[in-house]
C-alpha positions as a Markdown table, in Angstrom:
| # | Residue | x | y | z |
|---|---|---|---|---|
| 1 | Met | 79.7 | 68.5 | 67.8 |
| 2 | His | 79.6 | 68.5 | 64.2 |
| 3 | Pro | 76.4 | 67.0 | 62.7 |
| 4 | Asp | 78.4 | 64.5 | 60.6 |
| 5 | Ile | 80.4 | 63.2 | 63.5 |
| 6 | Leu | 77.0 | 62.7 | 65.4 |
| 7 | Leu | 75.5 | 60.9 | 62.5 |
| 8 | Gln | 78.5 | 58.6 | 62.4 |
| 9 | Leu | 78.4 | 58.0 | 66.2 |
| 10 | Ala | 74.6 | 57.1 | 65.8 |
| 11 | Ala | 75.3 | 54.7 | 63.0 |
| 12 | Glu | 78.1 | 53.1 | 64.9 |
| 13 | His | 75.8 | 52.7 | 67.9 |
| 14 | Thr | 72.9 | 51.3 | 65.9 |
| 15 | Arg | 75.3 | 48.8 | 64.3 |
| 16 | Asp | 76.7 | 47.7 | 67.7 |
| 17 | Leu | 73.0 | 47.4 | 68.9 |
| 18 | Ile | 72.0 | 45.2 | 65.9 |
| 19 | Thr | 75.1 | 43.0 | 66.3 |
| 20 | Glu | 74.4 | 42.5 | 70.0 |
| 21 | Ala | 70.8 | 41.6 | 69.3 |
| 22 | Gly | 71.8 | 39.2 | 66.5 |
| 23 | Glu | 74.4 | 37.5 | 68.9 |
| 24 | Ala | 71.8 | 37.2 | 71.7 |
| 25 | Arg | 69.4 | 35.6 | 69.2 |
| 26 | Leu | 71.9 | 33.1 | 68.0 |
| 27 | Ala | 72.7 | 32.2 | 71.7 |
| 28 | Arg | 68.9 | 31.7 | 72.4 |
| 29 | Glu | 68.7 | 29.5 | 69.2 |
| 30 | Ala | 71.7 | 27.4 | 70.3 |
| 31 | Arg | 70.3 | 26.9 | 73.8 |
| 32 | His | 66.8 | 26.0 | 72.2 |
| 33 | Ala | 68.5 | 23.4 | 70.0 |
| 34 | Gln | 70.6 | 21.9 | 72.8 |
| 35 | Arg | 67.3 | 21.5 | 74.8 |
| 36 | Gly | 65.7 | 19.9 | 71.8 |
| 37 | Arg | 68.6 | 17.4 | 71.5 |
| 38 | Leu | 68.6 | 16.7 | 75.3 |
| 39 | Ala | 64.7 | 16.0 | 75.3 |
| 40 | Ala | 65.0 | 13.8 | 72.2 |
| 41 | His | 67.8 | 11.8 | 74.0 |
| 42 | Leu | 65.5 | 11.5 | 77.1 |
| 43 | Arg | 62.6 | 10.4 | 75.1 |
| 44 | Arg | 64.9 | 7.7 | 73.5 |
| 45 | Ser | 66.2 | 6.5 | 76.7 |
| 46 | Ile | 62.8 | 6.2 | 78.3 |
| 47 | Arg | 61.5 | 4.2 | 75.4 |
| 48 | Lys | 64.4 | 1.9 | 75.7 |
| 49 | Ala | 63.8 | 1.5 | 79.5 |
| 50 | Ala | 60.0 | 1.3 | 79.3 |
| 51 | Pro | 60.0 | -2.4 | 78.2 |
| 52 | Arg | 62.4 | -3.4 | 81.0 |
| 53 | Leu | 60.4 | -1.4 | 83.7 |
| 54 | Gly | 57.1 | -3.2 | 82.6 |
| 55 | Ser | 58.7 | -6.6 | 82.9 |
| 56 | Arg | 58.6 | -6.9 | 86.7 |
| 57 | Arg | 56.8 | -9.9 | 88.0 |
| 58 | Glu | 55.4 | -8.1 | 91.0 |
| 59 | Ser | 54.3 | -4.6 | 92.0 |
| 60 | Arg | 56.3 | -3.0 | 94.9 |
| 61 | Ile | 53.2 | -1.1 | 96.0 |
| 62 | Pro | 51.1 | -3.2 | 98.4 |
| 63 | Gly | 47.4 | -3.4 | 97.4 |
| 64 | Thr | 48.0 | -2.9 | 93.6 |
| 65 | Pro | 47.7 | -5.4 | 91.0 |
| 66 | Ala | 51.0 | -7.3 | 90.1 |
| 67 | Ala | 51.9 | -8.5 | 86.7 |
| 68 | Gly | 50.6 | -12.0 | 87.4 |
| 69 | Gly | 47.0 | -10.8 | 87.9 |
| 70 | Arg | 46.8 | -11.2 | 91.6 |
| 71 | Val | 46.6 | -8.5 | 94.1 |
| 72 | Glu | 49.1 | -8.2 | 96.9 |
| 73 | Gly | 48.5 | -7.1 | 100.5 |
| 74 | Ser | 44.6 | -7.4 | 100.1 |
| 75 | Arg | 44.3 | -10.7 | 102.0 |
């Protein structure tokens, strides 16, 4: 093959590899950003739910302190 054709093929191949790598990087960054948004959403949801979870009057686990200060199941 003529050297000019080989150089052109090599250059095209290199461009294709760079384009592919760039697309893969963008896809990774998009997945990372999506996971970050999901994590932030979950943190907000947990923060909103935490006061409701802490407002239970009695513990559901026997032998653990209830909100009222007494211990269930120990008598």
